[in-house]
C-alpha positions as CSV (number, residue, x, y, z in Angstrom):
1,M,83.4,106.2,112.2
2,V,82.0,103.5,110.0
3,W,82.8,100.0,111.4
4,K,82.5,97.1,109.0
5,K,82.5,93.4,110.2
6,T,85.2,91.3,108.6
7,V,86.4,88.0,109.9
8,S,86.1,86.2,113.2
9,V,89.0,86.3,115.7
10,K,89.2,82.5,115.3
11,A,89.6,82.8,111.5
12,L,92.5,85.3,112.1
13,E,94.1,82.8,114.5
14,H,93.7,79.9,112.0
15,A,95.3,82.1,109.3
16,G,98.4,82.6,111.5
17,G,97.5,85.9,113.1
18,H,97.2,87.9,109.9
19,I,94.9,88.1,106.9
20,A,94.1,90.3,103.9
21,V,90.4,91.0,103.5
22,N,88.2,93.0,101.1
23,V,86.1,95.7,102.8
24,D,84.0,97.8,100.5
25,G,86.5,97.4,97.6
26,N,89.6,98.1,99.8
27,V,92.0,95.3,100.5
28,I,93.0,95.6,104.1
29,F,95.8,93.7,105.9
30,I,94.7,92.8,109.4
31,A,97.2,91.5,112.0
32,K,97.2,90.8,115.7
33,G,100.1,92.7,117.3
34,K,101.6,92.8,120.7
35,D,99.2,95.7,121.6
36,G,96.1,94.6,119.8
37,F,94.7,94.4,116.3
38,H,96.0,96.6,113.4
39,G,94.9,97.2,109.9
40,L,96.5,98.9,106.9
41,N,96.1,99.1,103.2
42,A,97.2,95.7,101.9
43,V,98.3,96.9,98.5
44,C,102.0,97.8,98.4
45,S,102.5,101.4,97.3
46,H,105.5,100.3,95.1
47,A,104.3,97.6,92.7
48,K,100.7,97.0,93.9
49,C,101.4,93.5,95.2
50,I,99.3,92.3,98.2
51,L,101.3,92.4,101.5
52,G,101.6,89.2,103.3
53,I,104.9,88.5,105.2
54,Y,104.0,89.6,108.7
55,E,106.8,89.9,111.3
56,E,105.1,90.1,114.7
57,D,108.3,90.7,116.7
58,S,109.0,93.9,114.8
59,M,105.3,94.8,114.1
60,T,106.1,95.1,110.4
61,V,104.8,93.6,107.2
62,R,106.8,92.9,104.0
63,C,105.7,92.9,100.4
64,P,106.4,89.5,98.8
65,C,107.3,91.0,95.5
66,H,110.3,93.3,96.3
67,S,110.6,93.2,100.1
68,A,109.4,96.7,101.0
69,R,108.7,96.8,104.7
70,F,106.0,98.8,106.5
71,E,105.2,99.4,110.1
72,I,101.8,97.8,110.9
73,N,100.7,100.5,113.3
74,T,101.6,103.6,111.3
75,G,101.8,102.4,107.7
76,K,105.2,104.1,107.3
77,M,107.6,102.4,104.8
78,I,110.7,101.7,106.8
79,E,112.6,99.7,104.2
80,P,112.4,100.5,100.4
81,P,111.8,97.9,97.7
82,S,114.9,95.9,96.9
83,V,114.7,97.0,93.2
84,A,114.3,100.7,94.2
85,P,116.6,101.4,97.1
86,N,116.3,105.2,96.6
87,A,112.5,105.2,96.6
88,P,111.1,108.2,98.5
89,M,109.9,106.2,101.5
90,E,108.2,109.2,103.1
91,K,105.8,109.3,100.2
92,L,105.1,105.6,100.0
93,G,103.4,105.0,103.3
94,L,100.1,103.1,103.5
95,K,96.7,104.1,105.0
96,V,96.0,102.6,108.4
97,Y,92.6,101.5,109.6
98,G,91.2,101.1,113.1
99,V,90.4,97.5,114.0
100,R,88.4,96.4,117.0
101,E,87.0,93.1,118.3
102,N,83.2,93.0,118.7
103,G,81.4,89.8,119.6
104,G,84.2,87.5,118.4
105,F,84.6,89.3,115.1
106,L,86.9,91.9,113.9
107,E,85.6,95.2,112.6
108,V,87.5,97.8,110.5
109,D,86.8,101.5,110.6
110,V,86.5,102.4,106.9
111,D,85.6,106.0,107.5
């Protein structure tokens, strides 16, 4: 495991409980869920837009471009893009990253 320091927990709270950060050239969406912190690739697998519409109740994140929806804890696409309703969702999942709190900061496992 290779843990990289990202943002403070306070910064995440001030950002509304979710934020996209650049870690070693990877844009990672970090969110606080019901069961802790989660991270996944922040670049939508459909049109390469940056994810940003977090729905804490369902633990999902939507792409602002075409409304594709992903599970925050698995990266699985659970709703296809509105412009491509027949997209192969099983092939369009996103990489997930481990996230932990350490000394008031969030660290992402980039290994």
